[in-house]
C-alpha positions in Angstrom: -224.8 143.3 -220.9 -223.9 146.1 -218.5 -223.0 145.5 -214.8 -222.7 148.1 -212.1 -219.3 149.0 -210.6 -220.8 148.4 -207.1 -224.0 148.0 -205.2 -223.8 151.0 -202.8 -226.6 153.6 -202.5 -225.2 157.1 -203.0 -225.2 157.7 -199.3 -223.6 154.4 -198.3 -220.0 154.4 -197.0 -217.4 153.1 -199.4 -214.2 154.0 -197.5 -213.5 154.4 -193.8 -210.4 155.7 -192.1 -208.8 158.4 -190.0 -210.2 161.1 -192.4 -213.8 159.9 -191.8 -216.4 158.4 -194.2 -216.4 158.6 -198.0 -219.9 158.0 -199.4 -220.6 156.2 -202.7 -221.9 159.4 -204.4 -218.6 161.2 -203.7 -216.6 158.2 -204.7 -218.5 157.7 -208.0 -218.1 161.4 -208.8 -214.4 161.3 -208.2 -214.1 158.2 -210.4 -215.6 160.1 -213.3 -213.2 163.0 -212.7 -210.2 160.6 -212.8 -211.5 158.9 -215.9 -211.5 162.2 -217.7 -208.0 163.0 -216.6 -206.5 159.7 -217.8 -204.4 159.9 -221.0 -205.6 158.0 -224.1 -204.1 154.5 -223.8 -205.3 150.9 -224.2 -203.7 149.9 -220.9 -202.9 151.5 -217.5 -200.4 150.0 -215.1 -201.9 150.7 -211.6 -199.1 151.2 -209.1 -201.1 152.9 -206.4 -200.1 151.8 -202.9 -203.1 153.2 -201.0 -206.4 151.5 -201.1 -208.2 154.7 -202.2 -205.7 155.4 -204.9 -206.0 151.9 -206.4 -209.8 151.8 -206.2 -210.1 155.2 -208.0 -207.6 154.3 -210.7 -209.1 150.8 -211.3 -212.6 152.1 -211.5 -211.7 155.1 -213.6 -209.8 153.0 -216.1 -212.8 150.8 -216.7 -215.0 153.9 -217.2 -212.5 155.1 -219.7 -212.4 151.7 -221.4 -208.8 150.9 -220.4 -207.6 147.6 -219.1 -205.6 147.7 -215.8 -202.3 145.8 -215.8 -201.6 144.7 -212.2 -198.0 143.6 -211.6 -197.2 141.4 -208.7 -194.5 143.7 -207.4 -194.1 147.5 -207.1 -190.4 147.7 -208.2 -189.3 149.6 -211.3 -188.3 146.3 -212.9 -191.9 145.0 -212.6 -193.6 147.8 -214.4 -190.8 148.5 -216.9 -191.3 145.0 -218.3 -195.0 145.6 -218.7 -194.3 148.9 -220.6 -192.2 147.0 -223.0 -194.6 144.1 -223.4 -197.7 146.3 -223.7 -196.9 149.3 -226.1 -198.9 152.4 -225.3 -199.5 151.5 -221.7 -199.5 154.4 -219.3 -198.8 154.4 -215.6 -201.1 155.6 -212.8 -200.1 155.9 -209.2 -200.7 157.8 -206.0 -197.1 158.8 -205.8 -194.5 160.3 -208.1 -193.1 157.8 -210.7 -190.0 158.8 -212.6 -191.3 158.3 -216.1 -192.9 160.6 -218.7 -195.9 158.3 -219.3 -197.4 158.5 -215.8 -200.5 160.1 -214.2 -200.3 161.3 -210.5 -203.6 160.5 -208.8 -202.7 162.2 -205.6 -204.7 165.5 -206.4 -207.8 163.3 -206.6 -207.4 161.5 -203.3 -209.1 164.2 -201.3 -212.7 163.1 -201.0 -214.2 166.4 -199.9 -217.4 166.7 -201.9 -216.7 170.4 -202.4 -213.4 169.8 -204.0 -212.8 169.2 -207.7 -216.5 169.7 -208.8 -217.9 166.5 -207.4 -221.3 168.4 -207.2 -222.3 167.3 -203.8 -221.6 163.6 -204.4 -224.7 162.8 -206.5 -223.0 161.0 -209.3 -224.6 157.7 -210.5 -223.0 154.3 -210.3 -220.8 153.6 -213.3 -221.9 150.8 -215.5 -219.3 148.5 -217.1 -219.8 146.0 -220.0 -219.7 142.4 -218.7 -217.3 141.2 -221.4 -214.8 144.1 -221.0 -211.3 142.9 -220.0 -211.1 144.8 -216.8 -207.7 143.5 -215.6 -204.7 141.5 -216.5 -203.0 140.0 -213.5 -199.5 138.5 -213.3 -198.3 135.7 -211.1 -195.8 136.4 -208.4 -192.9 134.4 -209.9 -192.7 132.2 -206.8 -192.5 129.1 -209.1 -190.7 130.7 -212.0 -191.3 133.7 -214.4 -194.6 135.7 -214.0 -197.4 134.9 -216.5 -200.4 137.0 -217.5 -204.0 136.2 -216.9 -206.9 138.3 -218.3 -210.1 138.9 -216.3 -213.4 140.2 -217.7 -215.6 142.4 -215.6 -218.4 139.8 -215.7 -216.0 137.0 -214.4 -214.8 139.3 -211.6 -218.3 140.2 -210.5 -219.5 136.5 -210.5 -216.4 135.6 -208.5 -217.2 138.2 -205.9 -220.8 136.9 -205.7 -219.6 133.3 -205.3 -217.1 134.3 -202.6 -219.7 136.3 -200.7 -222.0 133.2 -200.7 -219.1 131.0 -199.5 -218.4 133.3 -196.5 -222.1 133.3 -195.6 -222.5 137.0 -195.9 -226.1 138.2 -196.1 -227.3 141.1 -198.2 -227.4 143.9 -197.2 -224.3 143.3 -195.0 -223.6 145.5 -192.1 -219.9 145.0 -191.5 -216.7 146.4 -193.0 -213.5 145.0 -194.4 -209.9 145.7 -193.3 -207.2 144.4 -195.6 -203.5 143.8 -195.0 -202.8 142.7 -198.5 -202.2 144.8 -201.7 -205.0 145.0 -204.3 -202.7 144.2 -207.2 -202.6 140.5 -206.2 -205.6 138.3 -207.1 -206.5 137.6 -203.5 -206.2 141.2 -202.5 -208.2 142.3 -205.6 -211.0 139.8 -204.8 -211.3 140.4 -201.1 -210.4 144.1 -200.6 -211.9 145.6 -203.7 -214.4 143.4 -205.6 -216.0 141.8 -202.5 -216.7 145.1 -200.7 -218.0 146.6 -203.9 -220.3 143.7 -204.6 -221.5 143.4 -201.0 -222.0 147.2 -200.7 -219.8 147.4 -197.6 -217.0 149.8 -196.7 -213.3 149.0 -196.7 -210.7 150.8 -194.5 -208.4 153.0 -196.5 -205.2 151.8 -194.8 -203.3 148.6 -195.2 -202.4 147.8 -191.6 -199.5 145.4 -191.0 -198.4 146.1 -187.4 -200.7 144.8 -184.6 -201.3 148.3 -183.2 -202.2 149.6 -186.7 -204.6 146.7 -187.2 -206.3 147.4 -183.9 -206.7 151.1 -184.7 -208.1 150.4 -188.2 -210.8 148.0 -186.8 -211.7 150.6 -184.1 -212.0 153.4 -186.8 -214.5 151.3 -188.8 -216.9 151.5 -185.8 -218.7 148.3 -187.0 -217.9 144.6 -187.0 -215.0 143.9 -189.4 -213.6 141.0 -191.5 -209.9 141.0 -191.8 -208.3 139.9 -195.1 -204.8 138.8 -194.5 -202.1 136.1 -195.0 -200.5 133.6 -192.6 -197.4 135.8 -192.4 -199.4 138.9 -191.3 -201.6 136.8 -189.0 -198.7 135.8 -186.6 -197.7 139.2 -185.2 -201.1 140.2 -183.7 -201.2 136.7 -182.1 -197.7 137.0 -180.7 -198.5 140.5 -179.4 -201.7 139.3 -177.8 -203.6 142.1 -179.7 -207.3 142.3 -178.6 -208.9 143.2 -181.9 -212.2 144.3 -180.4 -214.8 144.3 -183.1 -213.3 141.6 -185.3 -216.0 139.4 -186.8 -214.1 137.0 -189.1 -210.7 136.4 -190.8 -210.0 135.4 -194.4 -206.5 134.2 -195.2 -204.7 133.0 -198.4 -201.6 133.2 -200.6 -199.7 130.4 -198.8 -200.5 127.3 -196.8 -202.0 128.0 -193.4 -200.9 125.7 -190.6 -204.0 124.3 -188.7 -202.4 125.1 -185.4 -202.0 128.8 -186.3 -205.7 128.9 -187.5 -206.8 127.2 -184.2 -204.8 129.7 -182.2 -206.4 132.7 -184.0 -210.0 131.3 -183.6 -209.4 130.6 -179.9 -207.8 134.0 -179.3 -210.4 136.2 -181.0 -213.5 133.8 -181.0 -214.1 134.4 -184.7 -214.1 132.0 -187.8 -210.9 131.9 -189.8 -211.7 131.0 -193.4 -208.9 129.9 -195.8 -209.2 130.4 -199.5 -207.8 128.1 -202.1 -207.3 129.6 -205.6 -204.8 131.0 -208.0 -204.2 134.0 -210.3 -205.5 131.9 -213.2 -208.9 131.1 -211.6 -209.5 133.4 -208.6 -211.0 131.8 -205.5 -212.0 128.2 -206.0 -212.7 126.8 -202.5 -212.8 127.5 -198.8 -212.2 125.6 -195.6 -211.9 126.2 -191.8 -208.4 124.7 -191.2 -208.8 124.8 -187.5 -211.4 122.1 -187.7 -211.5 120.7 -191.2 -208.7 119.7 -193.7 -211.1 119.2 -196.6 -211.8 122.1 -199.1 -215.4 122.9 -200.2 -215.6 124.4 -203.8 -217.4 127.7 -204.3 -220.9 127.8 -205.7 -220.8 126.6 -209.3 -217.2 125.4 -209.3 -216.6 121.9 -210.6 -213.4 119.9 -210.5 -212.9 117.3 -213.2 -210.1 114.7 -213.1 -208.8 113.7 -216.5 -206.2 111.1 -217.6 -203.5 112.7 -219.7 -201.0 110.1 -220.7 -199.7 108.5 -217.5 -200.8 111.5 -215.4 -204.1 112.4 -213.7 -204.8 116.1 -214.0 -207.5 118.3 -212.5 -209.4 121.0 -214.4 -211.5 123.6 -212.7 -214.6 125.2 -214.3 -217.2 127.7 -213.0 -219.2 130.8 -213.8 -216.3 133.1 -212.8 -213.6 131.1 -214.5 -214.6 130.9 -218.2 -212.7 128.2 -220.1 -211.8 125.3 -217.8 -208.3 125.8 -216.3 -205.8 123.0 -215.7 -204.7 123.3 -212.0 -201.1 123.2 -211.1 -201.8 121.2 -208.0 -202.4 117.6 -207.1 -205.8 117.1 -205.3 -207.6 114.1 -203.8 -211.3 114.3 -204.7 -214.1 112.7 -202.7 -217.6 111.7 -204.0 -219.2 114.8 -202.4 -217.0 117.1 -204.6 -214.7 118.2 -201.8 -211.0 117.7 -201.9 -207.6 117.5 -200.1 -204.7 119.5 -201.4 -201.6 117.3 -201.8 -199.1 119.8 -203.3 -198.1 121.5 -206.5 -197.7 119.2 -209.5 -194.6 121.1 -210.7 -192.8 120.9 -207.3 -192.7 117.1 -207.0 -189.2 116.1 -206.0 -187.5 112.8 -206.8 -184.3 112.1 -204.9 -182.7 108.7 -204.6 -185.7 107.2 -206.2 -188.1 108.7 -203.6 -190.8 111.3 -204.3 -192.2 114.2 -202.2 -194.0 117.4 -202.8 -191.9 120.6 -202.1 -195.2 122.3 -200.9 -195.8 119.4 -198.5 -192.3 119.7 -197.1 -192.8 123.4 -196.6 -196.0 122.7 -194.7 -194.3 120.1 -192.6 -191.5 122.3 -191.4 -193.8 125.3 -190.9 -196.1 123.3 -188.6 -193.3 122.5 -186.1 -194.3 124.2 -182.8 -192.0 127.2 -182.3 -191.2 127.7 -186.0 -192.6 131.1 -187.1 -191.8 130.8 -190.8 -190.0 128.3 -193.0 -189.3 127.2 -196.6 -187.4 124.6 -198.4 -185.1 125.6 -201.2 -183.7 123.4 -204.1 -180.2 124.7 -204.9 -179.7 125.6 -208.6 -183.4 125.1 -209.2 -184.8 126.9 -212.2 -188.4 126.8 -211.2 -189.5 124.0 -213.6 -190.3 120.4 -213.0 -187.1 119.3 -214.8 -185.0 120.8 -212.1 -186.6 118.5 -209.5 -185.8 115.2 -211.2 -183.5 112.4 -210.1 -180.6 113.4 -212.4 -178.4 114.2 -209.4 -178.9 111.4 -206.8 -176.6 113.2 -204.4 -178.5 116.4 -204.5 -179.5 117.7 -201.0 -182.2 120.1 -200.1 -181.7 123.3 -198.2 -184.2 125.0 -195.9 -184.5 128.3 -194.0 -186.5 128.8 -190.9 -187.4 131.6 -188.5 -187.7 130.9 -184.8 -187.0 132.7 -181.5 -186.7 129.5 -179.5 -185.7 126.5 -181.6 -182.1 125.5 -182.6 -181.5 123.7 -185.9 -180.9 120.5 -183.9 -184.5 120.7 -182.5 -186.0 121.4 -186.0 -184.0 118.5 -187.5 -185.1 116.1 -184.8 -188.8 117.1 -185.5 -188.3 116.6 -189.2 -186.6 113.2 -188.9 -189.5 111.9 -186.9 -191.9 112.5 -189.8 -190.1 112.2 -193.1 -187.6 110.1 -195.0 -184.0 111.0 -194.4 -183.4 112.0 -198.0 -185.7 115.0 -197.6 -184.2 116.2 -194.3 -182.6 119.5 -195.4 -178.8 120.0 -195.5 -178.0 122.8 -194.9 -180.7 124.0 -192.5 -180.3 127.7 -191.9 -181.9 129.8 -189.1 -182.6 133.3 -190.4 -184.1 136.4 -188.8 -186.8 136.6 -191.5 -187.7 135.3 -195.0 -187.7 137.6 -198.0 -191.5 137.5 -198.6 -193.1 140.1 -200.8 -196.2 142.1 -199.9 -198.4 139.2 -200.7 -196.5 136.8 -198.5 -195.0 135.0 -201.5 -191.4 133.9 -201.8 -190.1 134.6 -205.3 -187.4 132.2 -206.5 -185.0 135.0 -207.2 -185.2 136.2 -203.6 -184.6 132.7 -202.2 -181.7 132.3 -204.6 -180.2 135.5 -203.3 -180.7 134.4 -199.7 -179.0 131.1 -200.4 -176.1 132.9 -202.1 -175.7 135.1 -199.0 -175.7 132.1 -196.7 -173.0 130.4 -198.8 -170.9 133.6 -198.6 -171.3 133.7 -194.8 -170.4 130.0 -194.6 -167.2 130.5 -196.5 -165.9 132.9 -193.9 -167.2 131.1 -190.8 -167.0 133.4 -187.7 -164.6 135.9 -189.2 -165.6 139.4 -190.3 -168.5 139.6 -192.8 -169.1 143.1 -194.2 -172.2 144.0 -196.2 -173.0 147.0 -198.3 -176.1 149.0 -197.5 -178.5 150.7 -200.0 -179.2 154.4 -200.1 -181.9 155.3 -197.6 -184.1 158.5 -197.2 -186.4 159.5 -194.4 -189.2 161.5 -196.3 -190.2 164.9 -195.2 -193.7 163.8 -194.5 -192.7 161.0 -192.1 -195.2 161.0 -189.2 -192.4 161.3 -186.6 -191.3 164.7 -187.8 -194.1 167.1 -187.0 -193.3 168.9 -183.7 -189.6 167.7 -183.8 -187.9 171.1 -184.0 -190.6 172.9 -186.1 -189.2 174.9 -188.9 -185.9 173.2 -188.8 -186.7 169.5 -188.4 -184.2 166.7 -187.8 -184.9 163.0 -187.9 -185.4 161.5 -184.4 -182.7 159.0 -183.3 -185.3 156.3 -182.8 -186.4 156.6 -186.4 -182.8 156.4 -187.6 -182.5 153.2 -185.4 -185.5 151.7 -187.1 -184.1 152.3 -190.5 -180.7 150.9 -189.4 -182.1 147.7 -187.9 -184.3 147.0 -191.0 -181.2 147.5 -193.3 -179.0 145.3 -191.2 -181.6 142.5 -191.5 -181.7 143.0 -195.2 -177.9 143.0 -195.5 -177.3 140.1 -193.0 -180.4 137.9 -193.2 -178.6 135.1 -191.3 -178.1 137.3 -188.3 -180.5 137.8 -185.4 -180.0 141.1 -183.6 -180.1 141.0 -179.9 -179.3 143.8 -177.3 -178.2 147.2 -178.6 -174.8 147.5 -176.8 -173.9 151.0 -177.9 -175.1 153.8 -180.3 -173.6 157.3 -180.5 -175.1 160.0 -182.7 -172.5 162.4 -184.1 -174.4 164.7 -186.5 -178.1 165.4 -187.1 -179.9 163.9 -190.1 -182.3 166.1 -192.0 -185.4 164.7 -193.7 -184.9 164.1 -197.4 -181.1 163.6 -197.0 -179.7 160.4 -198.4 -177.7 158.1 -196.1 -176.2 154.6 -196.0 -175.8 151.9 -193.4 -172.6 149.8 -193.4 -172.9 146.6 -191.3 -169.8 144.7 -190.2 -170.3 141.2 -188.5 -167.4 140.4 -186.1 -167.9 137.3 -184.2 -171.0 137.8 -182.0 -171.5 141.5 -182.7 -172.7 143.6 -185.6 -170.9 146.9 -185.9 -172.6 149.6 -187.9 -171.9 153.2 -189.0 -174.3 155.5 -190.7 -173.0 158.1 -193.2 -174.8 160.8 -195.1 -174.3 160.5 -198.8 -172.8 163.5 -200.7 -173.8 164.4 -204.2 -170.8 162.7 -205.6 -172.1 159.4 -204.2 -169.4 158.8 -201.6 -169.7 158.7 -197.8 -169.9 162.1 -196.2 -170.7 163.1 -192.6 -170.8 160.4 -190.0 -174.3 160.4 -188.5 -174.1 157.6 -186.0 -172.2 154.4 -185.1 -172.8 151.5 -182.7 -173.0 147.8 -182.2 -175.5 145.1 -181.5 -175.1 141.7 -179.8 -176.2 139.0 -182.2 -176.4 135.4 -183.1 -175.7 134.0 -186.6 -175.9 130.7 -188.4 -172.1 130.5 -188.6 -171.9 127.9 -185.9 -174.9 126.8 -183.8 -177.5 127.9 -186.4 -175.9 126.2 -189.4 -176.3 122.5 -190.0 -174.4 121.6 -193.2 
């Protein structure tokens, strides 16, 4: 059986953005052009960062009969592993990739129907076999090593139809989608690619993260919008009191959403906020409105079956978009009506001093404390499997990181002690400027381990000098701040250099909160495309920095700028060990 790529008429809008409207006829024509340009290969690794680049590459690969490999990360280590695991795989991207087996999609991104032989944008909708393996997705590694999960085109289409019904969208829908999540993740693929295609509605081309960018994207759609996001990306527009005129609804997933945060969003923007429960293995399984209901409602056709396996009770999910029943990695409490409560992940059950708790439930408890912006527990020396959470070490203590502008560790500890057994109160509790979440809002174990290692290093030196090494940075020649800044002989504006410096300080010294900029002097101009490095030096309550251009030999060259910030760190008041 053949299924259409999408349900648009040829003159319907597929993509919206600052460049205007892209119609379905033009999009379909460009898909066929990209398909012809792809090299012969059984698999393609789609690393496109833009929405239009990903959609073109994903659709063209199916037309060419190629399965898309969708890594959870965009780093070279992520796709290099896939190249080794899937021989013959080629790489497609909308930016230059330093490997011989790659195809640059950027020449195809222009959607002018007079460019590239699109013949006025009258191409028919591509048809894809329902049993074709359209994608293989990989878990984020937040609970261990990434694993692969294949999805047929038929399963993906049925999943989009079930999700559309759960959201109450009628057909034909008259709204648009704005997405703050990357399409390589299952949630992003479902909500910002498959759902718009199935509903026949446009998606904004950009991936807005900042409140102002989100507000601009919704305005550019010029129609009511649904925003696909994560709890991490939901907070900044709320804190910035962003108006978001034209917002019709919000869909959130990838991590637990505190009910108070959901209630604040619904009250602020007067729209429904729907949370999705699902996984890479299954896709979306259920939805709820956390502002008013803690119970999850399964999607149309989804059934949950509780089975006894030895001494344990396990839950299997089945449905039209799932295929073979999948064993869930979570503990659920089912009710007779088929709805359920989420109790935590089966693999993250902790047993300390003879007492049990879910690591996910602990994360939710600390994140729900009023004034906490983000938080996570960490099990020192954990390997990501259940065995590492047993009671073999009765003296083991849990660590936790949290982000807050207002709360001291003492306040957070007091709130935790009021609601949990003392053995699960974290020691140490570390206040950080931000958590190392990836683009999907996930916290890979490797990133948490590195953060914990940095905190231990900072703790060993107390309040004495802590020096961190920066990474090589480059301001690209097409940076939006450069046009008009000394035309013909551009230099990087000082405010742009400062933004790069502050971001790198937060990466180098994650346990430090930057306060007032006390001094900054610029000594030499920085040209776009030139490599530079930031060296951060923590001395007491100040961070001293210097910015050097990097010479070809890889050593520090011209001093670009130097200065210092007032700061607070976890070395004393923010460290409870």
